[in-house]
N, C-alpha and C positions, 0 to 999 in steps of 0.2 A: 504493499500499499504506500503510495507516494505521500509526502508531507504536503499539507495545504500551503497555499501562497499566503504568507503572513502579511503581505502588502494589502490583501483584501480586508484585513482587520481594521486598518487605518481607514479604508474607504467605508467600511461598514459603520464605524464610529461616526464619521462625518454624515452619512446618510440618516442614521438613526437620531443623531443630535439635532440636525436641522430639518428633517422630514421633507427634504427637497433635493431633487437631482441637481438643479441649477445651483442651489446654495452650496451643496457638497462639492460641486465642480469648482466653484469660485475658491472655497477654502483650500482645496487640494491643487489649485492652479491647473486644472484639466479643462478640456473642452466639454461641452455638454454631451456630445456624442460619445466621447470616451467614458464619461461617467455613466451614461446609459448602458454601455457595453459592460462596465464593471458591475452595475446593478444586475444585469442578466447573469453574469458569472456567479454572483452572490446568491441569486435565486436558485441556480443550479446546485451550488454547494450546500446550501441550507435546506433546500426542498420547500422553501416558503416564499411567497411573493414579496414580503417584507414591506414594500410600499405600494399602495393601491390608490387609484384615482377616486376622488370623492368630489364631484363637481369640477371646479377649476383648480382644486388643491389636491395634494397627496396626503394620505394618512397612513400611519403605521398599522400593520396587522397585530393581532394579539401576541403572536410569537415575537414580533419585533419589539413591542412594548416590554415583553418579558426579559429579553436579553439586552435591552439598551444599557441599563446600568452595569451589567456584567461586562459588556463590550468596552464601555468607558474605562472601567477599572482595569481591564486587561491591557488596554492601550497605555494607561498611566504607568502600570508596572513595567511594561516593555521599554517605555521611554526612560524610566528610572534605571533600569539595568544598563542601558546603552549610553546613559549620560556620563560625561567625563567626570573622573574622580576630582573631588574638591576637598579642601581642608574641613575637618569636622566642625560643625556648628556648636558653639558654646552658648547654650541658652542662659546659663547662670550670669554671663557677662554681656549678653546681647542688649544693646540700647537702641531702640527703634520705635517709631510711631507708625502703626498700620491704620490706614483709613478704610473703613468698610462702609459701603453705600447700601443701605437696606431700609425697608419701610418700617414704620413704628410697631407693626405686628410681630416682625422677627425680633426686633430689639426687646420688646416686652416679653416674648416667649423664651428667648435664648440669651439675651444680652448679659444678664447677671451671671449666669453659669459660665458663659464664655469668658467673661472678664476674670472671674475667679480662677478658672482653669489656666488662663494665660499668666496671671500673676503668680501662681504656684510653680509653673514650669519656667517662667522667664520673668523674674521680678522687675526688670528694668524696661520691659516692653509696655507700650501704651497703646490701647485700642481706642480709636476715634470713630464713632458711628456718625455718618453723614446722612442727611435726609435724602429721600428719593422721590422728588415730585413728578418725575417722568422716566420712561424707559429710554435710555440712550447710551451708546458706546463712547460718547465724547469724553466722559470722565476717565475711562480706562485708557483710551488712546492717548490722551494728553497727560497721563500719569498723575491725575489729580486724586485718584483713589487706588487702592491696592486690590480690593475685591469688591465685586458687585454681587449682591444676593437678591434673588427674586426669580420671576418667571421670565424665560427667554423671550425677548422681543426682537426688534430690528437691531441686533447687536453687531452685525457684520461677521463675515465668514472667518475672520482670523481670531476672533475671540475664543479663548478656551473655556470650557465649562465642565462641571461635574455635578451630577444630581445629588442633592442633599436629602430630600424627602418628597413623598407624594402627599398632596393635600386635597381637600374637598370643601365645598361650601356647605354650611349648615344654617338653619334659621334659628334666631334667638328672639325671645320675648321676655318680658318681666315675669317674675314669680307671681302667680295668681292670675295670669292672663287666661281668658276663656280657652285658648287652645291647649293649655296645660292639662285641662280636664279631659281632653279627648284621648281615648285609647289608641286611635289611629287617625292621623290627620290626613284628610283627603286634599287633592289638588284644588277642588272647588272651595273648601274651607280656607285653604291657604291664600288663594287668590282674592277671596272676599274681604280679607283684612286690608287695613292700611299699611303701607310699607315706607321704610326710610332706607334710602340707597346711599352707599358710600362710593363716591366717584370724585377723583381729583379734577376731572375735566367736566364735571356737571352732567354726565350722561344719565339718562333716565332708565335705560334698559340694559340687559345683559343676557348671559346664557340661560338663566331661569325663565326669562320672558319668552325666549324662543321655544322652550319646552312647553310652556303654558299655552302659547299660540297654537301649537300643534294639537292641543286638546280643545281649542276653541275658547280659551280662557285668557283673561287679561288682569293683571294686578293693578291696584291703584297706588301710585307713588305720591305720598303726601309730603315727603321732604327729601332733599338731597344734601348730603354733608361731605366734607372733603376726606374723611378718614374713618377707619373701622372703629377706633375708640369713640368718636363722636356719634357713630351710628348706635353703638351699644348704650352710650349715655342717653340718647334719645328713646331707645327701646325700653330702657329701665325706668324711664320717667313717664311713659305713655303706653298706649295699647298698640303702637306701631310694631311691625315685625322687621328685624334687621337681618341682613344676609352677610355673614362673615366667614373667612376660612376657619376650619376646625382647629388648626394649630394656634389661632389667635386666642383661643379660649383656655389655654394651658394655665394661665395665672388669673383667670376671671372667676368671680363667684357664681359658678354655674353648678347646678345639680339639685339634690334633694335635701342637703344639710341645712342646719338652722341658719348658717351664715350666707347661704345662697340667695342672691337677689335676681338671678337670671335663669331662664329655662331654655335649653337648646334641644332642637329635634332635627331629624333627618328631613331633607326636602322630599315632598311627595311626588316630585318629578325627577327624572334622570338628567344630570348635567355632566359636562366633561370635567374630569379631574384636573388638578393643578400640579405641575412639576416645578418645584422650587430648586434652583441650582446656585452654585457659586460660580462666578465668571471672573476671568483675569486676562490681561494682555499677554501675548506670547513672550514678550521681552522679560517677564518675570518667571517664565517656565522653569528655568534652571537655577533660580535664586534659592539658596538653601533655606534662608529664613522665611521666605514666602511659602516654600513647600511645607515647612513646619506649620505655618499659619493655616494653610488650606487643610492639612490633616487634622489640625486642632478643631477647626470648625466642623469638619465632617464627623469626627469622633464625638464631640459634644452634642451635636444634634442627634446622632444615633443613640447615644447613651440616655439622652433626655426622653426620647420616645420610648426606649426600652423600660425606663423607670415608670412612665405613665401607663404602659400596657401590662405591667406586672401587678 
């Protein structure tokens, strides 16, 4: 049996990360036709279509979704093995400020644990969390930030990324809200309520509205606020329903305990999941201190979720 062409692994990572033949071609500096031929080879090797047409876009198959994170990690490990040897990093004496651009939800959920872990391993390192009012690769390209954390947008084909966790949207209301008394909340009951929407750009609709439209339903948006904390504050003080990522509720007073002031429930319609990644510019790929930071962020996030789920 012949060994596989390991160059295909690099191409597979680009295709699964970007979900686009054209985007993968730009990242790898190949022509679109060459990338299409590579995708055909990958389909033959894996026995799976990997990317399929959905309207004017391409979407990953379930198998491709399953192997995306494994593929990323395999490529990272391969690059680490082939990377030139450098002097050993001394975390005990490392003095450096790392700027991480992330939304307030990530900072609230993971900031304190991440800062504590960094201080324990590298006492002279400083973490600076910068606000993220929009998705843009400008800050990474211009060296203004070390890491960008969030959902991949139009970041450019050269930007490196690694999946941190999968997230989903959930609905949140105040404790004592009429919906809390329902054993099973229907799409009709959900849509009939007033809603508060979190949108930095003032948008009134999102993925949940598309799912409701397919059922012939429409929710009534009573308010639009610029952030998820603001949406929760409004929901807690009213009968409006907020829509937030589940990870944002890690440190929120949600549940059935005496101190709980919020009640969260799964959406009665199916919406697409959220993939939260850490992204960086390739010029920092081989930087030993930056590699340590990336691994720290990844391990802290995974440990935090492991603690929650046990």
